[in-house]
N, C-alpha and C positions, 0 to 999 in steps of 0.2 A: 214114685207117686214121691212127693215133695216133704221132706223133714221137716217141720217148723221150730222152727227158731229158739234157744234156751234161751236167758240173759240172769246174768247176778247183778245183782242189786246190791249195793252195799249203802249202808245210810246211816245218819246219828238220830238217836232219837231216847232224849231224857238219861243221859249219860252214860249210853250204851251204845256201840256200833251195830249193826243186825248187816247180815250176809245172809239174804234170799236169794232163790231161783222160780221166776215167772216164763211164762210162753208170751204174755203179750203185756206190752208198757208202748203208753205215748203220753203228747202232751195234752194236757186235761183242760179243756171248756173253761175250769174253775182257773183264772188266773195266777201263777207261779206254785201250781200243783203239777207232778208226775203219776200219769195214773199205771197201777200195777194191775194185771189181773193173771186167772191162771198162774195161780201159786203151785210152785211143782215141789213135791217131799221127797226124801228120799224111798227106796222101795222098803217094804214092811219085811222079805223076806232074809233079813240079816237075822242075824240069834243076838248081836249085842245092839241093846239099845241105848241110843244118846240121850241122857235128861234135856240137856239145851235144843237137841231137836223134839224132842216130844213137847218143851213148855211152848215151842215157835208155833207147832202146829196147834195145841189146843188155845194158842194167841191168834191163829190165823184161823180159826174151824170156823165154818159158815159164814165167811168174808168171799163176797163175790168181785170186790175192787177196793184196792185202798188207794187212797189219792197220799203221797209224798210230799210235803213242800219241797220245793227246788234247791232250797237254800242250805236243806237237809242232806243230801246224796252225796256223796263221797264218790261213788262212780258206779256204772256202768258197764260190761260186759259180755257180749254175745260171748258164746260158751259150745263147747262139742256136747256137753253131756252133765246134766244136775251135781254137786257135790254136796258135803256135809255145810246144812244150815246153820248157823250160827252164832252167837250174840257173845258178845266181848266187852265187858264192862269196862269204864276207862278209871282209870287211878286219879288221884288228886296229882293234877300236874301235866296229865297226857293231853296233847293236841292231835285235833283232830282236822286237816283241811279239806274245806269245805268248797261245793261247787253252789253257785258261781261266788267267787269271792273277790271283792275289792279290789280294786289297781291303783295304786298308788297316781296321784295325782301328778298331773308334770308341773317340771319346776318353770316359773316364770320366769320369762327372759331378762338378762341383767342389763 
């Protein structure tokens, strides 16, 4: 039996960097968006509860599909197994390299 891939998606949203895991990611029919489906959260067998993960579970509870603007995506990785999902608050002055970024204009010939 083939194991379904798991993707780690890191994206920027309202001065926070989200790191989530999902089984299905693809380009949306809505121009400029990435569709993320089948969210994967950590197992409930752990004794320690991570409040950040619980917050994200609540935020994505009942969400079948999420549309993330392409310019908010920082990185997408295919991983062996899910890790801890998290939200990181950006401090003043922190910068996030987002994809796609604008390329510098070529210099005009002299």
